[in-house]
Every structure is written in C-alpha cells, then in structure tokens.
N, C-alpha and C positions, 0 to 999 in steps of 0.2 A: 533115314526116313523120319525118325522120331523128331529130329531137329527141325524138320520142315513143319511138322504139325505144331510144335512149340512156338515157332516163329509166327505162324498164322494165328495161333491163339493169342499171342502177345499183341499182334496188330489189331485184332478184333477188340481186345480189351482197351487198347489205346483209343481206338475210334469211339467206343462206347463212352469212355470217360470224358472225351472231348465233347461229345454230344450232350452229356448230362450237364457239364459245366456251362455250355452255351445256352441250354434250356433254362437253367437256373438264373443266368444273367438276364435272359429275356423276361422271365417272370418278375424280377426285381425292377427292370425298366418299366414294365407295364403297370405294376402297383404304384410306382412313383408318379407315373403320368396320370393315373386316376386320382391320386391324392392332390396333385397340383391343379387338376381340372376342377375338383370339388372346391378347393380353396379359392380359386379365381372366380368361380361362379356363385359363391355364397352371397346372400344379400348384405348390403352395407347397412350398418346401424347409425343413423344420424345422432350426433351429440349436440344437444342444445347449448348454445353459447349466449350468455347474458351480456348485452351491450347497453351501457347507459349513455344517453346523449343529452346532456343538459342544454336547455335553451333559456334564453333571457328575453322576456317580453316586456317592452317598455310601453306603459300606458300614459300618454300625456293627458293632463287635466285641461279641459277646454278653457279658453280665455273668457273671462267674464268682464263686465264693465266696472267691477269694483277695483279700486287701486291696490288691493292687498295681493301680494304675490302668492301664488300657489305652487307648492313643490311638485316635482316630478318624482313619482314613486316607481322604481323598477320592481318587477316581480320575477321570481325565479321559478320556472315550471320544469321539473325534471320529466324527461320522456324516456320510457324503457322500450328498447327495441330488442327482440329476440331473433337471433340468427342461427339457423341450423346448419352445421357443417359436418359432412361425413368424416368419421374417424374410423380407420380400419381396426378391427378387433381380431387378434390372431387366435386367442384361446378364450373360451368362456367356461365358467365354473357352474355346473348344475348340481345343486345339493341333492342327495338321494336319501330318502327316509329309510331307516332300517328298523326292524323289530328286534331289539336287543333286550333280553330279560335282565332285570335288575333285582338283586337280592335286597329285601327290605326287612328290618327287624321290627315287628309289631308286638309291644308288650301286652300280655294278657291281663285282664282285670283280676284282682285277687278273688279266690274262690274259697268255699267253706272247706275246712280241713277236719279230718277225723282224729279225735284225741281219745285213745282208749282209757277207760277208767277201770281200776281193779276193784271187784266186789269182795267183801270179806268172805272167807271160806265158811261153808255151812256143813253141819253134820249130815252125812248121808248114811243110811243104814244099808248094810250089805245083806243080801239074801242068805239065808242059812241053808245048810245041806239037809236039814231035817224035813222029811215030808210032812206036809200039813194036810189034814183032812178037812174037807169042806164041812161047815156046820149045816145041820138040817134045818 
C-alpha cells in the first residue's frame, strides 16, 4: 500500500516539474518577443550624407565688331547636395553622470609658531615657620 502512495507522489512530482519547465520556457519566449517588438518599432535615426556634385558653367563672351578674338573662360561652380539616408543603429551609448568624491590635497598656508624662551631663574623667598605678629 505504501508503494502505491510513493508511485502517486512521484507522478505528481514529475507533472509539477514538467509544468514548471514549460512555464519558464513560455516566459523566455514572451520576453524575447517583447524585445524584438521594441527593437523593430524604434525610430530610425537618419544619417546625413555629404554629396558633392561639381558643375561646369561655360560663359561665352558676346561677339563684338572688333577684330580682336576674345577667349572663352569656363567657370567651375561646386554644388553641395546633402542627402539623408536612414542607417539602423543597434546600440546607443548614453553617458550617465555620477557624483564620485575625489580626495584632493590642499596645502595650508604657514602659520605662526610658538617658540618657548627660558627666563633666567630668580630668587624666591620661602615663608618661614616662625609666626609673625602684625605691627600696630
């Protein structure tokens, strides 16, 4: 009879372990789906591209009645064309400011110092044990 209870207990444990493993797998799939969705829906940052298109403008000199030939002077006028093309950016770096204490040594200005000087000894009278009477 005890073997039946042990067998039932093992079956319940097996079912619970399988349910936990399946639940963990579903959580992983859900988190991955959310990350992919956020990545796919993020705004694209256009990257400016500089394109130079040189152009040559030829300005002919009008014909005059004088018999002297006039040269044709070509002029070169550069034209700058900016074209924006989206470039996907996978990771962006955002610097974060932090308040980190820094130990700094600041020297103190010199201050006055005390220099003891020794005075020469003086004679000091000691009181006597003889009682004195006050004078009238």
